[in-house]
ZABA-743141 format. One record per residue (C-alpha): x, y, z; residue in one letter; chain; residue number from 1. Coordinates in steps of 0.5 Angstrom, whole numbers, plus 500, padded with zeros to 3 digits. Example, Ala and Ser with C-alpha at 12.3 -4.5 7.8 and 13.67 -1.06 7.14 Angstrom:
- 525;491;516;A;A;1
- 527;498;514;S;A;2
***
This chain:
- 315;558;174;X;A;1
- 315;554;179;X;A;2
- 321;550;177;X;A;3
- 326;556;177;X;A;4
- 328;558;185;X;A;5
- 333;563;186;X;A;6
- 338;561;192;X;A;7
- 340;568;192;X;A;8
- 338;575;193;X;A;9
- 342;579;188;X;A;10
- 340;582;181;X;A;11
- 340;578;174;X;A;12
- 343;579;168;X;A;13
- 344;585;166;X;A;14
- 337;589;162;X;A;15
- 334;582;164;X;A;16
- 326;583;164;X;A;17
- 322;581;170;X;A;18
- 317;578;165;X;A;19
- 317;571;163;X;A;20
- 311;570;159;X;A;21
- 313;576;155;X;A;22
- 320;573;154;X;A;23
- 322;568;149;X;A;24
- 329;567;152;X;A;25
- 330;565;160;X;A;26
- 337;565;162;X;A;27
- 338;560;169;X;A;28
- 344;557;172;X;A;29
- 345;550;175;X;A;30
- 350;551;180;X;A;31
- 353;543;180;X;A;32
- 360;541;181;X;A;33
- 360;536;184;X;A;34
- 364;531;179;X;A;35
- 369;537;177;X;A;36
- 376;532;177;X;A;37
- 381;537;178;X;A;38
- 379;544;180;X;A;39
- 371;546;184;X;A;40
- 367;552;184;X;A;41
- 364;552;177;X;A;42
- 357;552;182;X;A;43
- 359;560;183;X;A;44
- 360;561;176;X;A;45
- 352;563;175;X;A;46
- 352;569;180;X;A;47
- 360;571;177;X;A;48
- 357;571;170;X;A;49
- 351;576;173;X;A;50
- 355;581;177;X;A;51
- 361;582;171;X;A;52
- 355;583;166;X;A;53
- 354;590;168;X;A;54
- 360;592;166;X;A;55
- 358;591;159;X;A;56
- 356;595;153;X;A;57
- 348;593;152;X;A;58
- 349;594;145;X;A;59
- 353;589;140;X;A;60
- 357;592;135;X;A;61
- 358;585;132;X;A;62
- 350;585;131;X;A;63
- 348;591;131;X;A;64
- 342;589;136;X;A;65
- 341;592;143;X;A;66
- 339;589;150;X;A;67
- 335;595;152;X;A;68
- 331;592;145;X;A;69
- 329;585;147;X;A;70
- 326;582;152;X;A;71
- 329;576;156;X;A;72
- 327;573;163;X;A;73
- 333;571;168;X;A;74
- 330;566;174;X;A;75
- 335;565;178;X;A;76
- 339;559;180;X;A;77
- 335;551;180;X;A;78
- 335;550;187;X;A;79
- 339;543;187;X;A;80
- 340;538;193;X;A;81
- 348;539;194;X;A;82
- 352;533;193;X;A;83
- 346;528;190;X;A;84
- 348;527;183;X;A;85
- 342;524;181;X;A;86
- 337;528;185;X;A;87
- 340;535;181;X;A;88
- 340;532;173;X;A;89
- 333;530;175;X;A;90
- 331;537;177;X;A;91
- 334;539;171;X;A;92
- 332;536;166;X;A;93
- 325;537;169;X;A;94
- 326;545;168;X;A;95
- 328;544;162;X;A;96
- 322;540;159;X;A;97
- 317;546;162;X;A;98
- 321;552;160;X;A;99
- 321;547;152;X;A;100
- 313;547;153;X;A;101
- 313;554;154;X;A;102
- 316;556;148;X;A;103
- 322;558;150;X;A;104
- 329;559;148;X;A;105
- 333;556;155;X;A;106
- 340;558;157;X;A;107
- 343;555;162;X;A;108
- 349;557;165;X;A;109
- 354;552;169;X;A;110
- 356;549;173;X;A;111
- 360;542;171;X;A;112
- 359;539;163;X;A;113
- 355;534;167;X;A;114
- 349;539;167;X;A;115
- 348;538;159;X;A;116
- 346;531;159;X;A;117
- 339;532;162;X;A;118
- 338;538;158;X;A;119
- 339;535;151;X;A;120
- 335;529;153;X;A;121
- 329;534;155;X;A;122
- 331;537;148;X;A;123
- 332;530;144;X;A;124
- 324;528;147;X;A;125
- 322;534;143;X;A;126
- 325;534;138;X;A;127
- 328;528;135;X;A;128
- 332;531;129;X;A;129
- 336;533;134;X;A;130
- 343;536;132;X;A;131
- 348;537;138;X;A;132
- 354;542;138;X;A;133
- 360;542;143;X;A;134
- 365;547;143;X;A;135
- 369;544;148;X;A;136
- 378;544;149;X;A;137
- 375;536;152;X;A;138
- 372;530;148;X;A;139
- 368;528;153;X;A;140
- 367;521;150;X;A;141
- 370;517;157;X;A;142
- 365;512;157;X;A;143
- 366;513;166;X;A;144
- 371;517;169;X;A;145
- 375;512;176;X;A;146
- 368;509;175;X;A;147
- 363;513;175;X;A;148
- 358;513;169;X;A;149
- 356;521;172;X;A;150
- 361;525;170;X;A;151
- 364;531;166;X;A;152
- 368;527;162;X;A;153
- 363;522;160;X;A;154
- 357;527;159;X;A;155
- 358;526;151;X;A;156
- 359;519;150;X;A;157
- 352;519;155;X;A;158
- 348;523;151;X;A;159
- 351;519;144;X;A;160
- 348;512;148;X;A;161
- 343;514;152;X;A;162
- 338;521;149;X;A;163
- 337;518;141;X;A;164
- 342;524;139;X;A;165
- 347;522;134;X;A;166
- 349;528;130;X;A;167
- 354;531;135;X;A;168
- 359;536;132;X;A;169
- 365;537;136;X;A;170
- 369;544;135;X;A;171
- 375;545;138;X;A;172
- 377;538;141;X;A;173
- 385;538;144;X;A;174
- 385;533;149;X;A;175
- 383;526;148;X;A;176
- 385;518;150;X;A;177
- 386;514;144;X;A;178
- 380;511;145;X;A;179
- 375;517;145;X;A;180
- 378;519;139;X;A;181
- 377;512;136;X;A;182
- 370;513;138;X;A;183
- 370;520;136;X;A;184
- 373;518;129;X;A;185
- 367;513;128;X;A;186
- 361;516;131;X;A;187
- 361;524;132;X;A;188
- 363;530;127;X;A;189
- 370;530;130;X;A;190
- 373;538;128;X;A;191
- 380;538;133;X;A;192
- 383;545;134;X;A;193
- 379;549;130;X;A;194
- 373;553;131;X;A;195
- 372;558;127;X;A;196
- 373;554;119;X;A;197
- 370;547;121;X;A;198
- 363;551;123;X;A;199
- 363;554;116;X;A;200
- 364;546;113;X;A;201
- 358;545;118;X;A;202
- 352;551;118;X;A;203
- 350;547;111;X;A;204
- 348;542;114;X;A;205
- 345;544;120;X;A;206
- 340;550;117;X;A;207
- 334;549;119;X;A;208
- 335;544;124;X;A;209
- 334;544;131;X;A;210
- 340;545;135;X;A;211
- 343;545;142;X;A;212
- 349;549;143;X;A;213
- 354;547;148;X;A;214
- 359;552;150;X;A;215
- 365;549;155;X;A;216
- 369;555;157;X;A;217
- 375;551;156;X;A;218
- 375;551;149;X;A;219
- 378;558;150;X;A;220
- 386;558;151;X;A;221
- 387;559;158;X;A;222
- 391;565;157;X;A;223
- 384;569;155;X;A;224
- 379;564;160;X;A;225
- 384;562;166;X;A;226
- 379;561;171;X;A;227
- 376;553;169;X;A;228
- 376;547;173;X;A;229
- 381;543;167;X;A;230
- 385;549;163;X;A;231
- 388;546;157;X;A;232
- 394;549;153;X;A;233
- 393;552;146;X;A;234
- 386;553;145;X;A;235
- 382;559;141;X;A;236
- 383;566;143;X;A;237
- 376;571;146;X;A;238
- 376;574;139;X;A;239
- 375;567;135;X;A;240
- 370;564;141;X;A;241
- 366;570;140;X;A;242
- 367;571;132;X;A;243
- 363;563;132;X;A;244
- 358;565;137;X;A;245
- 356;571;132;X;A;246
- 356;566;127;X;A;247
- 351;562;130;X;A;248
- 345;567;128;X;A;249
- 341;565;123;X;A;250
- 341;557;126;X;A;251
- 335;554;129;X;A;252
- 338;554;137;X;A;253
- 333;550;142;X;A;254
- 338;550;146;X;A;255
- 345;553;149;X;A;256
- 348;552;156;X;A;257
- 355;555;157;X;A;258
- 359;551;162;X;A;259
- 365;551;167;X;A;260
- 367;557;169;X;A;261
- 370;557;176;X;A;262
- 370;564;178;X;A;263
- 376;562;184;X;A;264
- 381;561;179;X;A;265
- 379;567;175;X;A;266
- 384;573;174;X;A;267
- 381;579;173;X;A;268
- 374;576;173;X;A;269
- 377;575;165;X;A;270
- 373;568;164;X;A;271
- 366;571;167;X;A;272
- 366;577;163;X;A;273
- 369;572;157;X;A;274
- 362;569;159;X;A;275
- 358;574;160;X;A;276
- 359;577;153;X;A;277
- 358;570;150;X;A;278
- 350;570;153;X;A;279
- 349;577;151;X;A;280
- 351;576;144;X;A;281
- 346;570;144;X;A;282
- 341;573;148;X;A;283
- 341;578;142;X;A;284
- 342;574;136;X;A;285
- 336;568;138;X;A;286
- 332;572;143;X;A;287
***
């Protein structure tokens, strides 16, 4: 477990276990927000999500399961060198490689969306037929942002070009440049706006196929999730995103991340609470 290091001395996610070997699910934080283009602060999200998780019930009414009956390990946050994008991405990739080799289901709390790139890269090396499900307000398909390929605005473009993952399903998108839209229509499975109905359309295609799921919290309307770096009006409700998460049960998820929660802009901690509930549901559905 030398690839996971705690950065702060606080309790882990609610009902997390100290038993790494006996836990299939491993939760950890990647506190990186160096390329945030509007509002930084997502590196503070893992701690904020852990703290508010204790307000939630251990039992999920939707899934009929209880966290006290599931063993999952919270490894803390990766020790990332502040401001060093390349080194941080290497550390994240190595952590994912080690977890996947150990047969774990990694659940990563960002951090900005760029942290998804090294995670998918590691997963694709183990699963050549990996598919990617993106729940997001933004297409993130720019080849670069202000001349930088290392950007949260370019992460899906980089994944498509560099990891070998060509089957990218994009749900909930409601913000993109004309160039991104043209790229998406040619190269990805693109479902703008909605999240619930598209998932039902594609579930049969994803059945038993290794799947990486990345959930940018800004897929949710800022009325329900204001604590994010680049809020985009017109998104889904918290009820809808939780419905989507519950419908992921039964799919062969091999990696999951939740990114772009920015606690400094979070009114009443409602974004962190939603993130914690999503993570609880994923643990229960796939633990």
